[in-house]
N, C-alpha and C positions, 0 to 999 in steps of 0.2 A: 723196133720188132724186128722180126726176120718176114719177111713177103714170101710168096710162094715160088717166086724167082729164085729164092736162096739169099737175096739180098739184105744186109743189115743196115738199121737206119742209125746215123751217126750223126753228131753234130760238131762242128767244125768252128773254133773259137781264135782268129785271127788278130795277132797283135803285129806291131812293127817288124819285130825281131824274131817272132818266135810263133808257131802256130799250135795248137791242140786239136787233136780229133778225138772223141769219146763216143762210146757205143751208148746209145739213149737207154736201151733196156737193160745196160749190166754197170752198174756202179762201180768205178775202180778201175774199169778197162778204159784208159786213156793216156795217149801217149803224144808227144811234140817232137816237131821237126822244123827246119827253116820256112819251110812253105807247106803248102797243102797238100802236096802229093808226096812229101818226106813225111807227113804227120800220118796220113792215111797208111802208108807202107809201113811205119813204126808199129802202127796198131795194128796192123796184120801181123806183123812179126812177132808180137806180143801175146798173141791169143793162145798157143801152147802154155805158156807161162801163166795166165791168168785161167786156164782150163785146169790146171794142176792146182792153184791157190783155191778152187771152188770145189775140187776134188772132196766128196763123199758128202757135199751138201743137199743133192737130190734137185738143186734147182734147174738142172736139165741143160748147161752150158758144154757145149760141144766143140772143141776147138776148129774152126773151118778148114779145109783144104788150104793149098798153097795159091789156089787162084780165088781171093777172098772178093766176094763183091760186095761194096758198101754203097748205099745209098745216103749223100747229105740230104736230110730233111731240114738242117735249119744251121745260117752261118752266123755266127754272132761278130759285134767286133770288140776285139780284146782291150786290156788297158795295161797299165804299168806291171801289175801284179802278174800279168801272161808274158810279157816280157823277161819280167826277172826269174819266172821258169813254173808256175805254177796254174792251172787251169781256175779263171776266177770268176767267169760270166755262167749264171744258169740258163740253161736250155728252157724253152718254154714248156716242154713236157714236164718240168721239174715243179710247174705251178699246179699239178692235179693233186687232189686230195690223196692221203694214205690210210687207206682204210686196213683192217686187222690184218689181211694173207698180206699185202704189200709191206706192213709192219714188219711181220714175223720174216719176209724174204731180205727186205735191208738189214733186219739184225743178223740174218745167217750169212749175208755178204760182208758185214762188217767182222763178224768172229773169225770166218773165213780167212779175211786179210790180215787179221790180227794173229790167226794160227802161220801164217806164210811169213809173216815179219818175225815172229817169233824162232821159227825154224830157221831163217837164215842167218839171225842174230845168235842162235846156239852153235850153229855150223861155223861162224864168222868167230868163235871166241878163240882167244889163243892165236890168233893167225895176224898178220899185220896186213892192214888193207892198202892195195895198191893205190900209191897217190896219183895225181892228176898230171900232165905235161909239164904244169908250172910247179909242181909240188904241193898242190891244195888236196883238198878231201877231209872231212872230218873220221875223227878214231870212231870204232865200233861203239865206244861209250857215248860218245857226243851224239852219235845218230839217233842210239835209242832215247838218250834223255831229249834231242830234238822230236821226234816224233811224238813221244809223252807230251813234252811243251806245248807243242802245235795243237794237239787235240782239247788240252784245257782251253788253249786261245780259241779255237773254234766254237767250243762250248758259250763261250762269250759272245760269239757272232750269231748263235743260236738263240741266245737270251736264257740261259740256263746257268746258274750261279754254281762256280765249281774253281777252286783254287788250287793250284798244283804247288805242293809242299815238295821243295828241294832238298828238304834237311829229311824227309821220311826215306826209311829203305825202298829202294827203286823199284823192286818186284811190287811191294805192296803198294807203292802209289799208282805203277801202271794199272794195277787190276783196280784200283779206286776210280783212277781217271776211265777207265774203258767201261766200268758200272756206270759212272756218271754219263757217257756218251750213249747208253742204253736208256737209261732213264730220262735224259733231256728229249733224244728223238723220240721216244712215246710220247712225253708230255707235249711236245709240237706237234706230231700227228695228229694228237686229240683236241687240237685247238686251245691248249692250255697255257700257252705263251703268246701273248700279244705280238702283233705282227710289227710294232713301232716298239722302240726302246723309248724309255723315260727322255731323251736328247731329242726324240723324233727320226733316228736313225731305222734303217730298213733291216729286219734280222734275214736270217738265212733261212730259207724254206726246207721242211725236212728230207725231201728227196737230194736237194742239193748237199746239206749237211753230209749225207750218207755218201755222196758221190766224192767229194771233197776226202772226208774220212777215209774213205777205201784207197782212193786214189795215192793218197799220200802214205799210207803204209805199205803198201805195194811196190810204190815207185823206190822206197828206201830198201826194201826186203830185196829188189832186184838190183839195187845199186851195191847192198852188202854182198850180192853173190856173185855179182861181175868183177867187183874190187877185190873179192878174195878168191878168185878162180884162179 
């Protein structure tokens, strides 16, 4: 939340090689750096892009000014996934129940993140994405497939059955997967998915599910923008 002083509550996920900083009340607004200071700087720097992604949602997000004040509300120990390059640990706030209003807000964030990704993919079509210093980096088509495939995998972590069909038309499969994301989120928020799977594994909380899906879509949307610039 944002306090009277204008500070924005964030959590910091600290791995051995990489640190993520995420805004607790704004799923998807999450960036990484080599240490906590760098991660917070990256988060502040991405505020205008996040505001652009949420434009038109009426969610009330306004990009802070240059002097962004963050209050680190929680520090979490990361894991191998953190160091690999993805936020992996849910902040304590994600354990809160998701009511009707929050469910609508979460769905709005997800749809906005997908629109941002689709805009970036459309703008990058026909352009050769810049390679990394060692010649690495997925093609645009591979990025799109990766994002859709990852969302199908996230649904499994949530406990919602969905199979990504690689043989189906890409656009159709993308929309089918996104509908499954929204359906799975609603089911999880209503307590219709058992907290543990048949083998005893703990499933993702709905708030963390939204946080991860939105971050992944925006992270790759911004990657496409940066590599096609």
